[in-house]
N, C-alpha and C positions, 0 to 999 in steps of 0.2 A: 685627261678630260673626265669630268665627273658625270655619272649617269643621272639623268633627271627622271623623277617619278612622273608617270603620265598623269595629267590633271583631268579630272572629270569636269564636265561643263557645269556651270552654276545651276543649282536647283535639282540636280539628279540624285542627290543623297538625302533629300527630305523624307522619303518614305522608308528608308532602311531602318531607322531607329524604331519606328512603330512596328515594323515586321519583326525585328529582333526581340522587342519587348513582348509581342504577342506569342512568340515561340517560347521565351524563357519564363514568363510570368506564371503560367500554370505549374511548371516544375518547381519554381521557387516557393509557390504557395503550398504545394504538396509537402515539400521538405519542412517548411515552417509549421504546418499542421502536425507533422510527425514529431517534431521536436517538442511542441507544446503538449501533445498527448503523452509522449513518453516521459516528459518532465512531471506531468500530473500523476502518471502511474507510479513513478519512482517515489514521489512525495507520499502518496497513499500507502505504498508498501512500507515506507519508513515509519509512518504513523502507526500502522498496524503492528509492526515489529516493536515499536516503543510501548504501545499499549500492552502487548503481550509481556514485555519486560516488566512493566509496572505491576501487572497481575502476579507475576512470579516473585517479584520483590516483596509484595504485600503478603503472599503466601509463605515465603521463607521467613518473614519476620512475625508471622501470626502469633500473637500472644507472648512475644518476647518481653516487651516493656510497655510502658504507658504511651509511647510514641507510635506504636504499630497501628495501622489502619484497622486491623482485625483484632478485637479484644479476646482475652482468654475465656474459654468456655462457650464461645458462640457456636451454636449447633449448625449453623448454615454457612460454614466457611467457604464452600465451593460457590454458593450463590453470591456471597459477598465479593469473592474474587471476580466472578463474572460481571457483577454490577460495577465494580471498580474499573474493569477493562472497558465496559460499555460506556461508562461516564467519560472516560478518557477519549474514546472515539467520538462521542457526541460533542465534547468540548471543542474538538478540532474539526467538527462539521463533516465527518466522513459519512458518506451516503452509500447505499447499495445501488444496484444497477437501475432500479426504478426511481431513484431519487429520494427514497425514504431513509430515515436514520436506521442504522444497523441495529438489529435486535439479536443479541447473543442467546443461544439456547444450549442445551446439553449436547446437541449434535455438532455445533460449530465452534464451541468453546469448551475444550477439555482441560480439566485440572486434576492432577493426580500426584500422589506421593510415591516415591520409589525407594524401598528399603532393601531390595534384593541384591544390589551391588555391594553395598557396605552398610550393615545394620546400624553401625555407630554414626554414620554420616548420611542421613536420608537426603534425597534430592526432591525438589518440587519441579514439576513440568506444567507449563501452561501452553496449550496449542490453540491457535485460531485456524480453522479450516474453511475453505471455500467461501471466502468473503468476496462477493461479486463486485467487480469494477467494470464500468461501462466505458469503453473507448468512445470519445465524443466526435472528434474531427476526422481522424484518419479513415475509418471504415466508410464514412459517407463520401469522402473523396475517392476512395478506391472503387466504389460502385459506379462512379462516373466513367472510369477508365475501362473496367471489364464488364460492366453491365449486370453482373450477378449480385447476389447478396453476400455480405460478409458478416460472420458472427462477431459482434463487437463487445462481447462480455468475456472478461478474463476472471479467473478465480485466484485470489491471493491467499497465501498461507504464511504463518509465522509460528515459530516454536522457541520457547526459552526454557532452559533448565538451570536452576540455581541450587546451591547447597542450603539446606534448612538451618536456621539459627536456633530453633527450639529444641528442647530436650527430646532425644529419640525415644525415650521411654514414655513420654507424654505428648504424642502428636495431637494437633488440633483435631477436634471431632469433625467428621464429614456429615 
């Protein structure tokens, strides 16, 4: 003899879907907001890393041939590298925490040559420090649950080091 599942009376299940959705929807929205925010954060980190790489590549090729972005004898090599990195960030519409285009200065964009390890093979390093990134959705949703304030600004960093292609005896002027 087969067991029969007890049947509910018609109309008794109408409200269960609404109750289940009311319980699950806030959690699903929180997860969705977190995925979107983290995806945007990873995209911006990738853009900052690529901008840093472009600056290091330009510095490594400074004055090598006619195709280099930085021509031989230019006295403002570091500022040219900084401008190149900043243009890359602006082209991809990377903004700071307040929504303004990022302005690179001597404190948050470092460019330096290193000949201490191997004088015959100098290296170029370009560092981007403390680039502010504002989390948009997740902190606002978190304040709904705990009632406090959440610091929604993260600071991103990137560093790229490449071997110089120019003659070690004639480095580009700083």
